[in-house]
C-alpha positions in Angstrom: -0.2 0.1 0.0 1.0 3.4 -0.6 1.6 5.9 1.7 0.3 9.7 0.9 0.5 12.8 3.0 -2.0 15.1 3.0 -1.3 18.8 4.6 -4.4 20.4 5.2 -7.6 19.4 6.3 -10.3 21.7 4.2 -12.1 20.8 1.5 -9.7 19.9 -0.6 -7.4 17.4 1.7 -10.4 15.9 2.9 -11.1 15.3 -0.5 -8.3 14.1 -1.4 -8.0 12.3 1.4 -11.1 9.9 0.6 -10.2 10.0 -3.0 -6.5 8.0 -2.1 -7.7 6.0 1.1 -10.5 4.8 -1.6 -7.5 3.5 -4.2 -5.9 1.3 -1.5 -3.0 4.0 -0.3 -2.7 4.9 3.1 -2.9 9.0 4.8 -2.5 10.4 6.9 -3.8 14.5 7.1 -2.1 16.9 9.0 -4.1 19.7 9.9 -3.0 23.0 11.7 -6.4 24.0 13.4 -7.8 22.1 16.3 -11.0 21.6 13.5 -11.6 20.7 10.0 -12.5 22.9 7.4 -10.4 25.2 6.2 -12.3 28.0 4.7 -15.0 25.5 5.0 -16.2 25.9 8.5 -19.3 26.7 10.2 -18.8 29.2 13.5 -20.4 27.4 16.8 -22.8 29.7 18.4 -26.3 31.1 18.1 -25.4 32.0 14.5 -24.0 29.5 12.0 -22.1 31.8 9.6 -19.8 30.7 7.2 -16.4 32.3 5.2 -18.5 33.2 2.6 -21.6 32.2 1.1 -20.0 28.4 -0.2 -23.1 27.3 -2.4 -22.8 23.8 -4.3 -23.7 24.2 -8.1 -25.5 21.1 -8.9 -24.0 21.4 -12.4 -20.4 20.9 -11.2 -18.2 18.6 -10.6 -18.2 17.7 -6.7 -21.8 17.5 -6.9 -21.6 14.0 -8.4 -19.1 12.9 -6.5 -20.1 13.8 -3.4 -23.5 12.3 -4.3 -22.0 9.0 -5.2 -20.4 8.9 -1.9 -23.5 9.5 0.0 -22.4 12.5 1.8 -25.3 14.5 0.2 -28.2 12.6 1.7 -31.9 13.3 1.6 -32.5 17.0 3.6 -28.6 17.7 3.8 -28.9 20.3 1.2 -31.5 23.4 0.6 -32.4 25.0 -3.0 -33.8 28.5 -2.6 -37.7 28.4 -2.0 -39.9 29.8 -6.0 -41.5 32.8 -3.4 -37.9 33.8 -2.9 -36.8 34.5 -6.0 -39.6 37.3 -6.6 -37.8 39.0 -3.8 -34.4 39.5 -5.7 -33.4 42.9 -5.9 -31.2 45.6 -7.4 -29.8 48.5 -6.6 -29.1 51.0 -10.4 -28.6 54.7 -10.2 -28.5 55.0 -7.1 -32.1 53.3 -6.2 -33.7 49.6 -5.4 -35.2 48.3 -8.5 -37.2 45.6 -9.1 -35.1 43.9 -12.5 -31.5 44.3 -14.1 -31.0 47.0 -17.7 -32.1 45.1 -20.2 -28.5 44.9 -21.7 -27.6 42.6 -19.0 -29.7 39.8 -19.9 -28.7 40.0 -23.6 -25.8 39.2 -21.9 -26.2 36.5 -19.8 -27.3 34.6 -23.1 -23.7 34.8 -24.6 -22.2 32.2 -25.2 -18.5 32.0 -22.9 -16.9 30.6 -25.9 -17.6 34.0 -27.2 -15.8 35.8 -25.0 -11.8 36.5 -25.9 -9.5 35.3 -23.2 -7.3 38.5 -24.3 -9.9 40.8 -23.9 -10.9 42.8 -20.1 -14.0 42.5 -19.7 -16.1 45.7 -19.9 -14.0 46.3 -23.5 -15.6 43.3 -24.7 -19.0 43.9 -22.7 -19.2 47.0 -24.1 -18.9 46.2 -27.9 -21.4 43.7 -27.4 -24.3 45.3 -25.1 -23.0 48.8 -24.5 -20.9 50.7 -21.3 -24.3 50.4 -19.1 -24.8 46.7 -19.7 -21.2 45.7 -19.4 -20.6 47.4 -16.3 -24.0 46.0 -14.7 -23.0 42.5 -15.6 -19.5 43.1 -14.7 -21.3 44.3 -11.0 -23.3 41.7 -10.7 -20.9 38.8 -10.7 -18.7 40.4 -8.7 -20.6 38.1 -6.3 -18.7 34.7 -7.6 -15.1 36.8 -8.2 -15.1 38.8 -4.5 -12.9 41.9 -6.6 -13.0 44.9 -6.8 -13.3 45.7 -10.4 -14.2 42.4 -12.5 -14.2 44.1 -15.6 -10.8 44.5 -15.7 -10.5 40.5 -15.7 -10.1 38.2 -18.6 -13.7 38.6 -20.7 -13.9 34.6 -21.1 -13.4 34.1 -17.1 -16.2 36.4 -16.1 -18.6 35.6 -18.9 -18.1 31.8 -18.0 -18.9 32.7 -14.3 -21.9 35.1 -15.5 -23.4 32.2 -17.4 -22.5 29.8 -14.5 -24.4 32.4 -11.8 -27.7 32.8 -13.8 -28.4 29.7 -14.9 -32.1 28.5 -15.3 -32.9 26.7 -13.3 -30.8 28.3 -10.4 -28.2 25.3 -9.4 -27.3 26.3 -6.2 -27.5 24.5 -3.4 -27.0 25.2 -0.2 -25.6 22.7 2.8 -28.0 22.3 5.8 -26.6 24.0 9.2 -23.8 25.2 7.7 -20.9 23.8 5.5 -19.6 22.6 8.5 -22.1 19.7 8.1 -20.6 18.5 5.1 -17.0 18.4 6.9 -18.1 16.5 9.2 -19.4 13.8 7.1 -16.7 14.0 4.7 -13.8 13.8 7.8 -16.0 10.3 8.7 -15.7 9.0 5.7 -12.3 9.6 5.5 -11.6 7.9 9.1 -14.1 4.8 7.9 -11.3 4.7 5.2 -9.1 4.2 7.9 -7.4 7.6 6.9 -4.9 9.1 10.0 -6.6 12.3 10.6 -3.9 14.8 12.9 -5.4 18.0 14.2 -3.0 21.1 15.9 -0.6 19.3 13.9 0.9 22.2 11.9 3.8 21.3 9.2 6.3 23.5 9.0 8.8 21.7 6.6 8.3 18.5 4.3 11.2 15.1 5.3 14.1 14.8 3.1 12.2 10.9 2.7 8.8 12.3 2.2 6.9 10.4 0.1 4.0 11.7 -1.9 2.6 14.6 -0.6 -0.7 16.7 -1.0 -0.1 20.6 0.2 -3.6 21.8 0.3 -3.2 25.1 2.0 -3.7 28.5 0.6 -1.2 29.5 -1.4 0.5 31.7 1.0 0.5 29.0 3.4 2.0 26.7 0.5 5.3 29.1 -0.9 6.4 29.2 2.7 6.3 25.3 3.4 7.8 25.0 0.5 9.9 28.0 0.0 8.8 28.2 -3.4 8.2 32.1 -4.4 6.6 31.3 -7.4 3.4 30.5 -5.7 1.8 33.5 -6.0 -2.0 34.5 -8.2 -4.0 37.4 -7.6 -7.1 37.1 -5.7 -9.6 39.7 -4.4 -10.1 41.6 -0.7 -13.7 41.1 1.0 -15.2 43.0 3.2 -17.6 39.9 5.1 -20.6 41.7 6.9 -22.4 38.9 9.0 -25.7 40.2 10.5 -28.7 38.8 12.0 -31.9 40.8 12.1 -35.2 40.5 13.2 -37.0 39.1 10.9 -39.6 41.2 8.7 -41.9 40.7 6.2 -41.2 42.1 2.9 -37.5 41.6 3.3 -36.0 41.0 0.2 -34.2 37.9 -0.5 -31.2 39.2 -2.6 -29.8 43.0 -2.7 -27.2 42.8 -5.5 -25.6 46.2 -6.5 -24.8 47.0 -10.3 -23.6 51.0 -9.2 -20.1 48.8 -7.8 -19.5 45.0 -6.6 -21.7 44.3 -3.8 -24.0 41.8 -2.8 -26.4 40.6 0.6 -28.1 37.5 0.7 -30.5 36.4 3.2 -29.4 32.9 4.0 -31.9 31.8 6.7 -34.1 32.4 3.7 -33.4 28.7 2.6 -31.7 27.2 5.9 -34.1 28.5 8.7 -31.2 26.6 11.2 -28.7 28.8 10.5 -30.5 31.6 13.1 -32.9 31.2 15.9 -37.0 31.7 15.1 -38.4 35.2 14.2 -34.8 35.7 12.9 -32.9 35.9 10.0 -29.1 35.6 8.8 -27.5 38.0 6.2 -24.4 37.7 4.5 -22.7 40.6 3.3 -20.1 40.8 0.7 -18.3 43.6 -0.4 -15.1 43.8 -3.0 -12.4 46.5 -1.6 -9.3 47.8 -3.3 -6.4 47.4 -3.0 -5.8 50.7 -0.7 -9.8 50.7 0.8 -10.4 49.3 4.7 -12.4 46.4 6.0 -14.7 50.0 6.8 -15.2 51.5 4.1 -16.4 47.9 3.1 -18.7 47.9 5.6 -19.9 51.1 5.0 -21.1 50.1 1.3 -22.8 47.4 2.9 -24.8 49.7 5.5 -25.9 51.9 2.5 -27.1 48.3 0.5 -29.1 47.5 3.8 -30.8 51.2 3.9 -31.7 50.5 0.3 -33.1 46.8 1.0 -34.3 47.0 4.9 -36.0 49.3 6.4 -34.9 50.2 9.7 -32.2 46.9 10.1 -30.4 49.3 12.9 -33.0 48.6 15.3 -33.5 45.5 13.8 -30.2 44.0 14.3 -29.4 41.5 17.3 -25.9 40.8 16.2 -22.6 41.6 14.0 -19.8 40.8 12.4 -17.6 42.4 10.2 -14.2 40.5 8.9 -12.4 41.3 5.4 -11.3 38.3 3.9 -8.0 38.5 1.6 -6.1 35.8 -0.6 -9.3 33.4 0.5 -11.5 33.7 -2.1 -10.1 31.7 -5.0 -8.2 32.8 -8.0 -8.9 35.7 -10.9 -7.6 35.6 -14.0 -6.6 38.6 -16.0 -6.5 39.3 -20.0 -4.1 36.9 -21.8 -4.1 33.8 -18.8 -6.0 31.0 -18.2 -6.1 28.5 -15.1 -4.1 26.6 -16.8 -1.8 29.0 -16.1 -1.9 29.2 -12.7 0.6 27.6 -10.2 0.6 23.8 -11.6 -0.7 21.2 -9.4 2.7 18.4 -9.5 5.3 20.7 -8.3 8.0 17.8 -8.5 9.5 15.9 -6.3 6.2 13.8 -5.1 5.1 16.9 -4.2 1.6 18.2 -4.9 -0.5 21.7 -4.7 -4.1 21.5 -4.4 -6.5 24.6 -3.7 -8.8 27.0 -5.4 -5.9 29.1 -7.2 -4.2 26.3 -8.7 -4.0 25.5 -12.7 -7.7 23.6 -12.7 -10.8 24.8 -13.9 -14.0 25.0 -12.1 -16.3 27.8 -10.2 -15.0 28.3 -6.2 -14.4 25.5 -4.6 -14.8 23.2 -7.6 -10.9 24.5 -8.1 -9.9 22.9 -5.2 -12.2 19.6 -5.6 -10.8 19.2 -9.2 -7.2 19.7 -8.7 -7.5 17.4 -5.2 -8.5 14.0 -7.3 -5.8 15.4 -10.2 -3.2 15.7 -7.3 -4.3 12.1 -5.9 -4.2 10.9 -9.5 -0.6 11.5 -10.5 0.7 10.7 -7.1 -1.0 7.4 -7.2 0.7 7.0 -10.7 4.1 8.2 -10.6 3.8 5.7 -7.5 3.1 3.0 -9.8 5.9 3.8 -12.3 8.8 3.7 -9.2 6.9 0.3 -8.1 7.3 -0.3 -11.9 10.2 1.0 -12.5 12.1 4.8 -13.6 10.3 6.6 -16.2 10.1 10.1 -17.2 8.3 12.0 -14.7 4.8 13.6 -15.3 3.3 17.2 -16.0 0.4 18.4 -14.2 -2.3 18.8 -16.0 -5.9 19.7 -14.9 -9.3 18.5 -16.3 -10.6 20.6 -19.0 
């Protein structure tokens, strides 16, 4: 049995550990924190908050994998009730409206293949639908990019995500009780398969004689662990505001800011276990530029709440503001694609996984896809070593 070490116990690390153990490997997983989950942790306490919305998409690659493994039992995920979709609101021209500009709807229908890789999104979309619609579309898709200027990113990258997020019927599903419930099921499955899980076990250096190692940490942590300064890729900075309000009839489900990237969602609309009865749990995420502060993002949230949730200050039961930096996935600039990100195969039996590496997908799908690819490469490399020396394999993500 081949031995594989996984460093990091988040969604990617657990996926890698399960996949490797199913293939017959002896797996040890090291997690520096005292609990598993990474960015998929759900806060303990009265309000079950996630570090971001963390939606699963039924059309995504990990949905079928989780289903096949029995990790999505009946009732474990929630969809958005149809009545809530009627409470979708947009900020346009400083006012709250019930519909986006018509040109945005036209952009949504454009196949992603029409958008060029080498152009920024705003330039391409302006040529297709005019500047007003282009800016609205760029700001709208900020919900899936966590970036302060989506219009400056690769047109293909942005359009792919716009198409996924706006697909009908809606594809987003939400783990009931927060992502921590899914993490717990994944950890239980890993242990059933014989994975040895060690928490509060920080790995500061790889031993000289290590076997295959899957590094499932943030890119910053991997850069330090591997001593590789090339491990870098742009991401976003986002102010996250979690807010519990006393429920009021008529509150919107979502307020999407089309004047600037910003989003407010009432997550307890689809999962009532997230907050006590009579209360709504909201999350606002407001991308901020490198020179902007967390407080500026918070002020943006307040402005959206003023428009969409009358009297919200008097109804507030709890609030938490945080700044998320380098924790919201990769963004691709013009002339780049996911294939240009840091490679999964780092050589010498080391494999890098996470949401900023060379694998396709939307948000957490990148972590999942890279984890399966890393394990496949590690097992194939192990088989070649057992059979005799051969040329090293390259790191190629699934198209």
